[in-house]
C-alpha positions as CSV (number, residue, x, y, z in Angstrom):
1,M,35.5,-101.8,28.1
2,T,38.5,-99.4,28.2
3,S,40.0,-99.1,31.7
4,R,40.0,-95.7,33.2
5,I,43.4,-94.2,34.3
6,P,43.0,-92.5,37.7
7,Y,43.7,-88.8,38.0
8,R,47.0,-87.9,39.8
9,T,47.8,-84.8,41.7
10,L,51.1,-82.9,41.2
11,S,53.8,-81.9,43.6
12,G,56.4,-79.2,43.7
13,N,58.9,-81.6,42.1
14,S,56.7,-82.5,39.1
15,R,58.4,-82.9,35.8
16,L,56.7,-81.0,33.0
17,A,56.4,-81.5,29.3
18,G,53.9,-80.7,26.5
19,V,53.2,-80.3,22.9
20,M,53.6,-77.0,21.0
21,G,51.8,-76.2,17.8
22,W,49.2,-74.0,16.1
23,P,46.6,-75.3,16.4
24,V,47.2,-78.0,19.0
25,S,43.6,-78.8,20.2
26,H,43.4,-81.8,17.8
27,S,46.5,-83.4,19.3
28,K,46.2,-86.8,20.9
29,S,49.6,-86.5,22.6
30,P,48.3,-85.1,25.9
31,R,45.9,-88.1,26.2
32,L,48.7,-90.5,25.2
33,H,51.3,-89.1,27.6
34,G,48.7,-88.7,30.3
35,Y,47.9,-92.4,30.1
36,W,51.6,-93.3,30.6
37,L,52.1,-90.8,33.4
38,A,49.2,-92.4,35.3
39,K,50.1,-96.0,34.4
40,Y,53.7,-95.6,35.7
41,G,52.7,-93.4,38.7
42,I,55.0,-90.6,37.6
43,D,54.9,-87.2,39.3
44,G,54.5,-85.2,36.1
45,S,52.3,-83.5,33.6
46,Y,52.1,-83.2,29.8
47,M,50.0,-80.4,28.5
48,P,48.8,-78.8,25.2
49,L,50.7,-75.6,24.5
50,P,49.1,-73.6,21.7
51,V,51.7,-71.1,20.4
52,E,51.3,-69.0,17.3
53,P,54.4,-69.3,14.9
54,K,55.3,-65.6,15.5
55,N,55.7,-66.4,19.2
56,F,57.4,-69.8,18.8
57,Q,61.0,-68.8,19.5
58,A,60.2,-66.8,22.7
59,A,57.8,-69.5,24.0
60,L,60.3,-72.3,23.4
61,N,63.0,-70.5,25.4
62,S,60.6,-69.6,28.1
63,L,59.8,-73.3,28.7
64,R,63.4,-74.0,29.1
65,N,63.7,-71.2,31.7
66,L,60.5,-72.4,33.5
67,G,62.1,-75.8,34.1
68,F,60.3,-77.9,31.6
69,S,61.9,-81.3,30.8
70,G,61.0,-80.9,27.1
71,V,58.3,-80.6,24.5
72,N,57.0,-82.2,21.3
73,V,56.7,-79.8,18.3
74,T,54.0,-80.2,15.6
75,I,53.3,-78.6,12.3
76,P,54.1,-75.8,11.3
77,Q,56.9,-75.5,13.9
78,K,59.0,-78.6,13.3
79,E,61.3,-76.7,11.0
80,M,61.3,-73.6,13.1
81,A,62.7,-75.6,16.1
82,M,65.9,-76.6,14.3
83,P,67.9,-73.4,14.5
84,E,66.8,-72.9,18.2
85,C,68.5,-76.2,19.3
86,D,72.0,-76.2,20.6
87,E,72.4,-79.8,19.4
88,L,70.6,-81.9,16.8
89,S,70.5,-85.7,16.4
90,E,71.8,-87.1,13.1
91,R,68.3,-88.2,12.1
92,A,66.9,-84.7,12.8
93,R,69.6,-83.2,10.5
94,R,68.8,-85.7,7.8
95,I,65.0,-85.3,8.0
96,G,65.3,-81.5,8.3
97,A,62.8,-81.1,11.1
98,V,62.6,-81.5,14.9
99,N,59.6,-83.0,16.7
100,T,61.1,-83.8,20.1
101,V,63.0,-81.2,22.2
102,T,64.7,-82.0,25.5
103,F,66.0,-79.3,27.9
104,A,69.2,-80.7,29.3
105,K,70.2,-80.0,32.9
106,D,73.2,-78.0,31.7
107,G,70.8,-75.7,29.8
108,R,71.3,-77.0,26.3
109,M,68.4,-77.5,24.0
110,L,68.6,-80.9,22.3
111,G,66.5,-81.6,19.1
112,D,65.5,-84.9,17.7
113,N,63.1,-86.3,15.2
114,T,61.3,-89.6,16.2
115,D,58.8,-89.8,13.4
116,G,60.9,-92.4,11.4
117,F,61.5,-94.4,14.6
118,G,57.7,-94.4,15.3
119,F,57.0,-95.6,11.7
120,I,59.5,-98.5,11.9
121,E,58.5,-99.6,15.4
122,N,54.9,-99.6,14.4
123,L,55.6,-102.0,11.5
124,R,57.8,-104.2,13.6
125,Q,55.2,-104.5,16.3
126,E,52.2,-105.2,14.0
127,A,54.1,-107.2,11.3
128,P,56.9,-108.9,13.2
129,D,58.1,-110.8,10.2
130,I,58.7,-107.7,8.1
131,A,62.1,-107.6,6.4
132,F,62.8,-104.1,5.1
133,C,65.6,-105.4,2.9
134,S,63.4,-107.9,1.1
135,G,62.2,-105.8,-1.8
136,P,61.4,-102.3,-3.1
137,A,59.2,-99.9,-1.1
138,V,56.7,-97.5,-2.7
139,V,56.2,-94.3,-0.8
140,L,53.3,-92.0,-1.7
141,G,53.9,-88.3,-0.9
142,A,56.9,-85.9,-0.6
143,G,56.2,-83.8,2.5
144,G,57.8,-83.9,5.9
145,A,56.3,-87.3,6.9
146,S,57.6,-88.7,3.6
147,R,61.1,-87.5,4.4
148,A,61.1,-89.2,7.8
149,V,59.9,-92.4,6.3
150,L,62.5,-92.3,3.5
151,V,65.3,-91.8,5.9
152,A,64.1,-94.6,8.2
153,L,63.7,-97.1,5.3
154,L,67.1,-96.3,4.0
155,D,68.6,-96.9,7.4
156,E,66.8,-100.2,7.6
157,G,68.4,-101.4,4.4
158,S,65.6,-100.9,1.9
159,P,67.2,-101.9,-1.5
160,E,65.0,-99.5,-3.6
161,I,62.5,-96.8,-2.8
162,R,60.0,-95.5,-5.4
163,I,58.4,-92.2,-4.5
164,A,55.4,-90.5,-6.1
165,N,53.8,-87.2,-5.4
166,R,50.9,-85.3,-7.0
167,T,53.4,-82.5,-7.7
168,R,56.3,-84.2,-9.5
169,K,58.8,-81.4,-8.7
170,R,58.4,-81.9,-4.9
171,A,59.3,-85.6,-5.3
172,D,62.2,-84.7,-7.5
173,D,63.5,-82.1,-5.0
174,L,63.1,-84.5,-2.1
175,A,65.0,-87.2,-3.9
176,A,67.8,-84.7,-4.8
177,E,68.0,-83.5,-1.2
178,I,68.4,-86.9,0.3
179,N,70.7,-87.9,-2.6
180,D,70.6,-91.7,-2.3
181,P,70.9,-93.8,-5.5
182,R,68.2,-96.2,-4.1
183,I,65.5,-93.5,-4.5
184,T,63.7,-93.3,-7.8
185,V,60.8,-90.9,-8.6
186,I,57.8,-92.4,-10.3
187,G,54.8,-90.8,-11.9
188,W,51.4,-89.9,-10.4
189,P,48.9,-91.5,-10.4
190,V,51.0,-94.6,-9.6
191,A,50.7,-97.1,-12.5
192,P,50.1,-100.8,-11.5
193,T,53.5,-101.7,-13.1
194,A,55.2,-99.4,-10.6
195,L,54.0,-101.7,-7.8
196,E,55.5,-104.9,-9.3
197,N,57.8,-106.8,-7.0
198,A,57.3,-104.2,-4.2
199,S,57.4,-105.5,-0.6
200,L,55.9,-102.4,1.0
201,V,53.5,-99.5,0.1
202,V,53.4,-96.5,2.4
203,N,50.9,-93.6,2.1
204,T,52.3,-90.5,3.7
205,T,49.9,-88.1,2.1
206,S,46.7,-86.6,3.6
207,L,44.6,-88.3,0.9
208,G,42.1,-90.6,2.5
209,M,42.1,-88.7,5.8
210,V,38.8,-87.4,7.2
211,G,37.8,-84.2,5.2
212,Q,40.3,-84.9,2.4
213,P,39.9,-86.3,-1.1
214,A,40.3,-90.1,-1.5
215,L,43.5,-91.7,-2.5
216,E,42.9,-93.3,-5.8
217,I,45.4,-96.0,-6.6
218,D,45.2,-99.3,-8.5
219,L,46.8,-102.1,-6.5
220,T,46.5,-104.8,-9.2
221,G,50.3,-104.8,-9.8
222,L,51.1,-105.3,-6.2
223,P,52.3,-108.8,-5.0
224,P,49.8,-110.3,-2.5
225,S,52.6,-110.6,0.1
226,A,53.4,-106.9,0.1
227,L,52.6,-105.0,3.3
228,V,50.4,-101.9,2.9
229,T,50.4,-99.1,5.6
230,D,49.0,-95.7,5.9
231,I,50.3,-93.1,8.4
232,V,46.7,-91.6,8.5
233,Y,44.8,-92.7,11.6
234,A,41.6,-90.8,11.1
235,P,39.9,-92.9,9.9
236,L,41.8,-95.8,11.3
237,M,40.8,-98.0,8.3
238,T,41.4,-95.8,5.2
239,D,40.2,-96.7,1.8
240,L,43.7,-97.8,0.9
241,L,43.9,-100.2,3.8
242,M,40.4,-101.6,3.0
243,Q,41.3,-102.1,-0.6
244,A,44.6,-103.8,0.3
245,K,42.9,-106.1,2.9
246,K,40.2,-107.0,0.4
247,R,42.8,-108.3,-2.0
248,G,44.6,-110.2,0.7
249,N,47.6,-108.0,1.5
250,P,48.7,-107.6,5.1
251,I,48.0,-104.1,6.4
252,V,49.1,-101.9,9.3
253,D,47.2,-98.8,10.3
254,G,48.8,-95.5,11.2
255,L,47.9,-95.1,14.9
256,G,51.0,-97.1,16.1
257,M,53.3,-94.6,14.4
258,L,51.9,-91.8,16.6
259,L,52.2,-94.0,19.8
260,H,55.7,-95.2,19.1
261,Q,57.2,-91.9,18.1
262,A,56.2,-90.6,21.5
263,R,58.3,-93.2,23.4
264,P,61.8,-91.6,23.1
265,G,60.6,-88.2,24.4
266,F,58.7,-89.8,27.3
267,H,61.8,-91.8,28.2
268,R,64.0,-88.7,28.2
269,W,61.6,-86.5,30.1
270,F,60.2,-88.9,32.6
271,G,62.8,-91.7,32.8
272,I,60.7,-94.7,31.7
273,D,60.6,-96.3,28.2
274,P,56.8,-96.9,28.0
275,E,55.0,-99.8,26.4
276,V,52.6,-99.5,23.4
277,T,49.7,-101.9,24.2
278,Q,46.2,-102.6,22.9
279,E,44.8,-100.9,26.0
280,L,46.8,-97.8,25.2
281,R,45.4,-97.8,21.6
282,D,41.9,-98.2,22.8
283,F,42.3,-95.4,25.4
284,V,43.8,-92.9,22.8
285,L,41.0,-93.6,20.4
286,S,38.2,-93.5,22.9
287,P,36.2,-90.2,23.0
288,D,36.3,-89.7,26.8
């Protein structure tokens, strides 16, 4: 049975943070950060902040003026946050989006993107023997999540990355923007031959998510040692993961990416680098 985290009251010195988006009611971030706040006995709060895009700029600056420590930013406002920041991390610049904003004591607004960090840390925790430099990676999708994954894999020394997208032009444009010779665009649907000698397959699309069409892919060309992961976590076990598991490939679900990407923000806002544990996974997934 999942343990219950006790409710904590706030003081006049509480540190405040939250998640901005439109909509934001689906976000698991308040539950996730609330768990950590209670676990570590921190005088603070993390709240959902539904903000329409037309009001985003004013709302973000208002939070800085109200004494917030920082906020997470979700779709469609990750790109909108970039020009508002006084300083951007190198990875935020390369990814072209901000998901973590910190309000510094000197008044500056600092922007970062922790999606790639969360992706890598999830794989390292769930597949400790992973070696990103051991072989080609195949990345499905060419949206914002794909960009974060590509940048992270390049930084980890991936020798080759093959990307595929339903709309070929988006994949071509993304490859051109990142401009690294290790990236190659392949056709959609992905042919079994495109999976040969790959060490990693990553689905960054919404295909396979609850309410979305299935991801149709033939894994017969994939080596049995290749790791298969899906950033989708609703459902936790997607068709892609079930197909890979059935044929004997190691798999990693997408929930850990959500949990790990939250760690840097929590550390900056509340002063503790939190742990990602099985108890946390169970708590975030539980309905109450």
